[in-house]
C-alpha positions as CSV (number, residue, x, y, z in Angstrom):
1,M,-0.1,0.3,0.2
2,L,0.9,3.7,-1.1
3,N,2.2,5.5,1.8
4,F,-0.1,9.0,1.6
5,H,3.2,10.8,2.8
6,I,5.5,9.8,0.5
7,F,3.5,10.0,-2.0
8,Q,2.4,13.8,-1.7
9,Q,6.1,14.2,-2.3
10,F,5.6,13.1,-6.4
11,K,4.3,15.9,-7.8
12,N,4.5,14.5,-11.4
13,V,1.9,12.2,-10.6
14,F,-0.5,14.6,-12.3
15,N,1.9,14.9,-15.4
16,R,1.7,10.9,-15.4
17,L,-2.5,10.9,-14.9
18,N,-2.9,14.2,-16.6
19,P,-6.6,14.3,-14.2
20,L,-5.1,18.1,-13.4
21,N,-2.5,19.0,-16.4
22,S,-3.6,22.8,-15.9
23,F,-2.1,23.1,-13.0
24,K,1.6,24.8,-12.3
25,W,3.5,24.4,-9.8
26,D,5.9,27.0,-10.4
27,G,3.6,30.1,-9.2
28,S,2.0,31.1,-12.3
29,D,-1.6,31.2,-13.0
30,E,-3.8,28.8,-13.3
31,E,-5.9,27.9,-16.0
32,L,-8.6,24.7,-16.0
33,K,-9.5,23.5,-19.0
34,I,-10.3,20.0,-19.2
35,F,-13.3,20.1,-16.6
36,S,-17.0,19.8,-17.2
37,S,-18.5,22.2,-14.3
38,N,-15.9,24.3,-15.4
39,D,-17.2,27.7,-14.0
40,L,-17.5,25.7,-10.6
41,L,-14.0,24.3,-10.4
42,E,-12.3,27.7,-11.6
43,D,-14.5,29.1,-8.3
44,T,-14.1,26.9,-6.1
45,V,-9.5,27.1,-7.4
46,E,-10.0,30.2,-6.5
47,K,-11.8,30.8,-2.9
48,Y,-9.6,27.3,-1.5
49,P,-5.8,27.6,-2.2
50,K,-5.2,24.2,-0.6
51,F,-8.1,22.8,-3.5
52,K,-5.0,21.1,-5.2
53,F,-4.6,19.0,-1.7
54,V,-7.8,17.8,-2.3
55,I,-7.5,16.9,-5.4
56,L,-3.7,14.6,-4.3
57,I,-5.9,12.9,-1.8
58,A,-8.5,11.4,-4.8
59,L,-5.3,10.3,-6.5
60,Y,-3.8,8.9,-4.0
61,H,-7.0,6.9,-2.8
62,I,-7.4,6.1,-6.6
63,L,-4.3,4.4,-6.6
64,N,-4.3,2.5,-3.4
65,T,-7.9,0.9,-4.6
66,V,-8.0,0.3,-8.5
67,D,-10.1,-2.7,-8.6
68,S,-10.7,-3.0,-4.7
69,K,-13.9,-5.0,-3.4
70,N,-14.5,-3.1,-0.4
71,E,-15.0,1.0,0.3
72,F,-11.7,2.2,2.1
73,L,-11.9,6.0,4.0
74,T,-9.3,8.6,4.0
75,V,-9.4,12.3,6.3
76,F,-7.8,14.8,6.9
77,T,-8.8,17.0,9.4
78,K,-8.8,20.9,9.2
79,D,-5.3,21.3,10.5
80,F,-4.4,18.9,8.1
81,R,-4.0,15.9,10.2
82,L,-4.3,12.1,8.4
83,I,-6.5,10.6,11.2
84,A,-7.9,8.1,8.7
85,D,-5.1,6.4,5.7
86,L,-7.2,4.0,3.9
87,V,-9.8,2.6,6.4
88,E,-11.1,-0.5,5.0
89,G,-14.9,-1.7,5.1
90,N,-16.9,-3.7,3.1
91,H,-18.4,-3.1,0.0
92,N,-21.5,-1.1,1.4
93,E,-19.7,0.3,3.9
94,V,-17.0,1.4,6.0
95,E,-17.5,2.2,9.9
96,I,-16.0,5.0,11.2
97,P,-12.9,5.1,13.2
98,E,-13.3,6.7,17.1
99,I,-10.6,9.2,16.3
100,V,-13.1,10.2,12.9
101,Q,-16.4,10.6,15.3
102,F,-14.6,12.6,18.0
103,E,-12.9,15.0,15.5
104,V,-16.6,15.6,13.5
105,S,-18.8,16.4,16.8
106,R,-15.6,19.0,16.8
107,S,-16.3,20.4,13.5
108,N,-13.3,19.8,12.8
109,V,-12.7,17.2,9.8
110,F,-12.1,19.0,6.7
111,I,-11.5,16.5,3.9
112,T,-13.1,12.8,3.8
113,C,-12.5,10.5,1.0
114,H,-13.9,7.4,-0.1
115,N,-14.4,5.5,-3.2
116,H,-16.9,3.8,-5.0
117,F,-17.7,1.2,-7.6
118,N,-18.7,0.7,-11.3
119,G,-17.0,4.4,-12.3
120,A,-20.0,5.6,-10.4
121,I,-19.4,9.0,-8.3
122,I,-22.5,10.2,-6.8
123,P,-23.2,10.3,-3.5
124,S,-25.6,8.5,-1.4
125,L,-28.3,9.5,1.1
126,G,-25.9,8.7,4.0
127,D,-22.7,10.1,2.0
128,F,-25.2,13.6,2.8
129,K,-26.0,13.2,6.0
130,N,-22.3,12.3,6.9
131,S,-21.0,15.1,4.8
132,I,-23.3,18.6,4.9
133,C,-24.8,18.9,8.8
134,P,-21.4,17.5,10.4
135,K,-19.7,20.9,8.3
136,I,-17.3,18.9,6.1
137,L,-16.0,20.7,3.2
138,F,-15.1,18.3,0.7
139,T,-16.7,14.6,0.7
140,I,-14.5,13.1,-2.2
141,I,-15.7,10.3,-4.1
142,V,-13.5,7.9,-6.2
143,S,-14.5,5.5,-8.8
144,Q,-12.5,4.2,-11.6
145,G,-10.6,7.5,-13.0
146,N,-13.6,9.4,-11.9
147,I,-13.7,12.0,-8.8
148,G,-16.3,13.4,-7.1
149,I,-16.5,16.4,-4.8
150,L,-19.2,17.3,-2.7
151,V,-18.2,21.3,-2.5
152,N,-20.0,22.1,1.9
153,N,-21.2,26.0,1.8
154,F,-24.0,24.8,3.8
155,N,-24.7,27.3,7.1
156,K,-28.1,27.4,7.4
157,F,-28.8,24.8,10.3
158,D,-32.3,26.4,11.6
159,K,-35.3,23.9,11.7
160,D,-37.4,24.7,8.2
161,T,-33.8,25.2,6.2
162,L,-32.8,21.8,7.4
163,K,-36.5,20.1,6.8
164,L,-36.2,21.6,3.0
165,L,-32.9,20.2,2.6
166,K,-33.6,16.3,3.6
167,I,-36.9,16.5,1.1
168,D,-34.9,17.7,-1.5
169,I,-32.1,15.6,-1.1
170,N,-34.0,12.4,-0.9
171,D,-36.4,13.7,-4.0
172,Y,-33.0,14.1,-5.5
173,I,-31.8,10.4,-4.9
174,E,-35.5,8.9,-5.9
175,Y,-35.3,10.8,-9.1
176,I,-31.6,8.7,-9.9
177,R,-33.5,5.6,-9.1
178,F,-36.6,6.4,-11.0
179,S,-34.2,7.6,-14.0
180,F,-32.3,4.3,-13.8
181,I,-35.8,2.0,-13.6
182,I,-37.2,3.9,-16.4
183,N,-34.0,3.4,-18.5
184,N,-33.2,0.1,-17.8
185,E,-36.9,-2.3,-17.9
186,K,-35.5,-4.6,-20.5
187,E,-32.6,-5.2,-18.1
188,I,-34.4,-5.2,-14.9
189,A,-37.0,-7.8,-16.6
190,E,-34.4,-10.2,-17.9
191,L,-32.2,-10.1,-14.1
192,D,-35.7,-10.8,-12.8
193,K,-36.4,-14.0,-14.9
194,L,-32.9,-14.9,-13.7
195,N,-32.8,-17.9,-11.1
196,L,-30.9,-15.6,-8.0
197,N,-30.6,-16.1,-4.4
198,E,-31.2,-12.5,-2.5
199,D,-27.8,-11.4,-2.6
200,E,-26.5,-12.9,-5.7
201,Y,-29.6,-10.6,-7.7
202,N,-28.8,-7.7,-5.0
203,I,-24.6,-8.0,-6.5
204,M,-26.2,-7.6,-9.9
205,Y,-29.0,-4.9,-9.7
206,Q,-26.0,-2.7,-8.1
207,L,-23.7,-3.2,-10.8
208,L,-26.5,-2.5,-13.2
209,F,-27.2,0.8,-10.9
210,D,-23.5,2.1,-11.0
211,K,-22.9,1.3,-14.2
212,Y,-25.6,2.9,-15.7
213,V,-25.4,6.0,-12.9
214,A,-21.5,6.4,-14.2
215,R,-22.3,6.5,-18.2
216,N,-24.8,9.2,-16.3
217,N,-22.4,11.2,-14.1
218,L,-22.1,14.5,-15.2
219,K,-26.1,14.8,-15.8
220,F,-26.8,13.2,-12.2
221,V,-23.8,16.2,-11.4
222,N,-26.0,18.8,-13.4
223,E,-28.6,17.8,-11.5
224,F,-27.7,18.4,-8.3
225,N,-26.3,21.7,-8.9
226,A,-29.3,22.8,-10.5
227,R,-31.5,21.7,-7.2
228,M,-29.2,22.3,-4.5
229,E,-28.0,25.8,-5.5
230,K,-29.9,27.5,-2.9
231,Y,-28.0,25.8,0.1
232,N,-24.7,26.7,-1.3
233,L,-23.6,23.1,-2.2
234,Y,-22.4,21.4,-5.6
235,L,-20.4,18.9,-6.8
236,I,-17.7,19.3,-8.8
237,Y,-16.9,16.2,-11.0
238,I,-13.9,15.6,-12.5
239,N,-12.8,12.8,-15.5
240,Y,-9.7,11.6,-16.9
């Protein structure tokens, strides 16, 4: 396993993997030309000088979870302490370490990163829950060379706003599920015909769902951004 503190010394990883070949390390102006959601990305780079570090963590996570069957979790605090370094979970989730829970309770987590599967990078309902109210600024999800970054500038924690936010996020997740079902009726019907037990069926169904989401990452990112602009939440999608 590649150690993060060694990994971060290799700045030429950007040139090799080429997700951010417009990032310059000589102090000159940075021009971002290769992304979807360019305006959001440029605004984020300008607002957060440490954003290159966020991308570095995403690349580190990608390199260490290629072809992995389980989720892994990496977490940094606001003072850039690495408090979870590729903590392994199962295919569905990672058990949050105590140290991470403690720092979350202090609103002191700056970045979390975990991996999804089959190219899908849209946050789950649990990902939103674990990121927004704990005031985690950057939530990174990586999968097969795709990077999704939830940028959390939400700051209205009154009861009514939180209720509306919960409804809108639930509606967004249901929109994705509905889109999947109506666009994959034939494939789902074929899956239903197979003589599979519950576990086998769930695995195949999730695979079908992930691949559909992956083909439509940008569509669902744009949909999220249109719905959540009023809450100061947005997703950045990077594909290389």
